[in-house]
C-alpha positions as CSV (number, residue, x, y, z in Angstrom):
1,M,0.0,0.0,0.0
2,A,1.4,3.4,-1.0
3,K,2.2,5.8,1.9
4,S,-0.5,8.3,0.8
5,E,-3.2,5.6,0.7
6,E,-2.1,4.3,4.1
7,I,-2.4,7.8,5.6
8,L,-5.8,8.4,4.1
9,R,-7.1,5.1,5.4
10,Q,-5.6,5.5,8.9
11,N,-7.1,9.0,9.3
12,L,-10.4,8.8,7.5
13,E,-11.7,5.2,7.2
14,N,-14.8,4.7,9.4
15,V,-14.4,8.0,11.3
16,S,-17.7,8.6,13.0
17,F,-20.0,11.6,12.7
18,D,-22.8,10.7,15.1
19,R,-25.0,8.3,13.1
20,Y,-22.7,8.4,10.0
21,F,-19.3,7.0,9.1
22,L,-16.7,7.9,6.5
23,Q,-16.1,5.3,3.8
24,I,-13.1,5.5,1.5
25,K,-13.6,4.4,-2.1
26,E,-11.8,4.6,-5.4
27,V,-8.3,5.2,-4.0
28,K,-6.0,5.3,-7.0
29,Q,-2.2,5.8,-7.3
30,L,-1.6,8.6,-9.8
31,S,1.3,9.1,-12.1
32,K,3.2,11.4,-9.8
33,S,4.9,9.7,-6.9
34,G,3.1,10.2,-3.6
35,W,-0.2,11.4,-5.2
36,N,-3.4,9.4,-4.6
37,G,-6.8,10.1,-6.1
38,F,-9.6,9.2,-3.7
39,S,-13.3,9.6,-2.9
40,V,-14.9,9.5,0.6
41,F,-18.6,8.7,1.0
42,L,-20.9,8.8,4.0
43,K,-22.4,5.6,5.3
44,N,-25.5,5.6,7.5
45,Q,-26.5,3.1,10.1
46,E,-28.3,0.9,7.5
47,N,-24.9,0.7,5.6
48,L,-26.3,2.8,2.7
49,L,-23.7,5.0,1.0
50,S,-24.4,8.6,0.0
51,Q,-25.2,9.1,-3.6
52,N,-22.4,11.6,-4.0
53,P,-19.0,11.5,-2.3
54,V,-18.6,13.9,0.6
55,V,-15.1,14.6,-0.7
56,R,-13.3,13.7,-3.9
57,G,-9.8,14.8,-4.8
58,I,-6.1,14.3,-4.7
59,Y,-3.9,13.8,-1.6
60,S,-0.1,14.2,-1.7
61,V,2.4,13.3,0.9
62,G,4.6,16.0,-0.4
63,G,8.3,15.7,-1.3
64,K,11.5,17.6,-1.2
65,D,10.7,21.2,0.0
66,V,7.0,20.5,-0.4
67,Q,4.7,19.7,2.5
68,P,1.6,17.5,2.1
69,W,-1.4,19.0,0.5
70,I,-5.0,18.1,-0.5
71,D,-6.9,19.3,-3.6
72,M,-10.6,18.4,-3.4
73,E,-14.3,18.9,-4.3
74,Y,-16.8,18.9,-1.4
75,W,-20.5,18.1,-1.3
76,Q,-22.5,19.3,1.7
77,E,-26.0,18.0,0.8
78,H,-26.5,14.3,0.6
79,R,-29.2,11.7,-0.3
80,F,-29.2,8.0,0.5
81,F,-31.1,5.6,-1.9
82,H,-32.5,2.2,-1.4
83,R,-34.0,0.4,-4.3
84,N,-34.1,3.6,-6.3
85,M,-36.0,5.4,-3.6
86,I,-34.7,8.3,-1.5
87,K,-34.3,6.8,2.0
88,E,-32.7,9.7,3.8
89,K,-31.5,13.3,3.2
90,L,-28.6,14.9,5.1
91,D,-27.1,18.4,5.2
92,L,-23.7,18.5,6.8
93,E,-24.1,22.2,7.8
94,N,-26.5,21.1,10.5
95,E,-25.0,20.2,14.0
96,N,-21.5,21.3,12.9
97,R,-20.8,18.1,11.0
98,A,-19.2,20.1,8.1
99,V,-16.8,21.8,10.6
100,R,-15.8,18.5,12.1
101,L,-15.3,17.0,8.7
102,F,-13.0,19.8,7.5
103,Q,-11.1,19.6,10.8
104,T,-10.6,15.9,10.2
105,L,-9.3,16.5,6.7
106,G,-7.1,19.4,8.0
107,N,-5.4,17.0,10.3
108,L,-3.9,15.3,7.3
109,I,-1.9,18.4,6.5
110,P,1.0,19.4,8.7
111,P,2.3,23.0,9.2
112,G,3.4,24.5,5.9
113,G,0.9,22.4,3.8
114,H,-2.2,23.6,2.0
115,M,-5.8,22.7,1.3
116,M,-7.5,23.6,-2.0
117,V,-11.3,23.3,-2.4
118,S,-13.2,23.8,-5.6
119,Y,-16.2,26.0,-5.5
120,E,-17.5,25.2,-9.0
121,G,-20.4,23.0,-8.1
122,E,-24.2,22.9,-8.1
123,Q,-24.9,22.9,-4.4
124,D,-25.9,26.0,-2.4
125,I,-22.5,26.2,-0.7
126,H,-20.7,26.5,-4.1
127,K,-23.2,29.0,-5.4
128,E,-23.0,31.2,-2.3
129,T,-19.2,31.0,-2.3
130,I,-19.1,32.3,-5.9
131,L,-21.6,35.1,-5.1
132,G,-19.7,36.1,-2.0
133,L,-16.4,36.3,-3.9
134,E,-18.1,38.3,-6.7
135,G,-19.5,40.6,-4.1
136,N,-16.0,41.2,-2.6
137,I,-16.5,39.2,0.5
138,P,-13.1,38.0,1.8
139,P,-12.4,34.4,0.9
140,A,-12.3,33.4,4.6
141,A,-15.8,34.8,5.2
142,T,-17.4,32.8,2.4
143,P,-19.2,29.5,3.2
144,L,-16.4,27.3,2.0
145,G,-13.7,29.7,3.2
146,Y,-15.0,29.7,6.7
147,L,-14.8,25.9,6.8
148,I,-11.2,26.0,5.6
149,F,-10.3,28.6,8.2
150,Q,-11.8,26.6,11.0
151,S,-9.7,23.6,10.0
152,G,-6.4,25.4,10.6
153,F,-5.6,27.1,7.3
154,H,-5.5,30.8,8.4
155,Y,-4.7,32.5,5.1
156,I,-7.1,31.8,2.3
157,K,-7.0,33.1,-1.3
158,N,-9.2,32.8,-4.3
159,W,-7.1,30.8,-6.8
160,Y,-7.4,30.3,-10.5
161,L,-4.5,29.5,-12.8
162,S,-5.0,29.9,-16.5
163,E,-3.0,27.2,-18.3
164,G,-4.2,27.4,-21.9
165,G,-7.3,25.3,-21.5
166,F,-6.1,23.1,-18.6
167,E,-7.0,25.4,-15.8
168,G,-9.2,23.1,-13.8
169,P,-11.9,24.4,-11.5
170,R,-11.7,27.7,-9.6
171,K,-11.0,27.0,-5.9
172,L,-10.1,28.5,-2.6
173,W,-6.5,27.8,-1.4
174,G,-5.9,27.7,2.3
175,E,-2.4,27.9,3.7
176,K,-1.4,26.3,7.1
177,A,1.4,28.4,8.7
178,P,4.8,26.6,8.9
179,D,5.7,28.3,12.2
180,N,4.5,30.9,14.8
181,E,6.0,33.8,12.8
182,W,4.1,32.9,9.7
183,E,1.0,32.2,11.7
184,K,1.0,35.7,13.0
185,N,1.6,37.0,9.4
186,F,-1.3,35.0,8.0
187,L,-3.7,36.1,10.8
188,E,-2.7,39.8,10.4
189,R,-3.3,39.6,6.6
190,T,-6.6,37.9,7.1
191,S,-7.5,40.4,9.8
192,R,-6.9,43.3,7.4
193,E,-9.2,41.7,4.8
194,I,-11.9,41.0,7.4
195,K,-11.8,44.5,9.0
196,G,-12.0,46.1,5.5
197,F,-15.1,44.1,4.8
198,L,-16.8,44.8,8.2
199,N,-16.1,48.5,7.9
200,K,-18.0,48.8,4.6
201,K,-21.7,49.5,4.4
202,P,-23.7,46.3,3.8
203,S,-24.7,45.8,0.2
204,S,-28.3,45.1,-0.7
205,S,-27.6,42.6,-3.5
206,Y,-27.6,39.4,-1.4
207,P,-28.6,40.5,2.1
208,Q,-29.0,37.0,3.6
209,L,-25.6,35.9,2.3
210,E,-24.0,39.1,3.5
211,K,-25.5,38.7,6.9
212,K,-24.0,35.2,7.2
213,A,-20.7,36.5,5.9
214,R,-20.6,39.3,8.4
215,N,-21.4,36.9,11.2
216,W,-18.5,34.6,10.1
217,A,-16.2,37.6,9.7
218,Q,-16.9,38.7,13.3
219,K,-16.1,35.2,14.6
220,I,-12.9,35.1,12.6
221,N,-12.0,38.6,13.9
222,E,-12.5,37.4,17.5
223,I,-10.3,34.3,17.0
224,I,-7.6,36.4,15.5
225,F,-7.8,39.1,18.2
226,L,-7.5,36.5,21.0
227,Y,-4.5,34.8,19.2
228,L,-2.6,38.0,18.5
229,S,-3.3,39.4,22.0
230,K,-2.0,36.3,23.6
231,N,1.1,36.1,21.5
232,N,2.0,39.8,21.6
233,S,1.8,40.0,25.4
């Protein structure tokens, strides 16, 4: 078993989320050494798998001068079928399951690594993230960005690389600080973005989305203030 696959299975297989468990499928060694494609589904108490994976992507153990990273798609809303009938629906936003999932995934990445999450999808979390970015909401205060921030990646940027037709999906890129000095740097940069957003007058284009973003921004600001106060004293 490749090292990357072993790490994935040790850290994700059968992890419990109340009445649900993670189930790894479709692990595949890719052409680059240390890279594994993988999918993670949810399994309920009746051993039914979610129709869509909860996460699908690439995990790398890193290499010389490169820390481990993960590049993934995420599905928050799920359905479980039995004999072509919808047996159950689940939204991971409820009861903080989404936060716990991202923190579990974040534990795969050591200091200095990064997490990339595509926001080009059809679910509400993808659409709201796009609208938020288009409305100049800081990446960390978008629905996907807030999940990434809570999983330990404290500087988040909107990332899109044009490669002549091979760009791949647009995504948020979260950086995990390699040391305390970089952690302070990341949090100060994020703080400037968050304060700039909170100091602006609310826009009327998407009031419910902006209300949620301002709530997340306030929580991020509080986390940053406590960290910087503690480490500057």
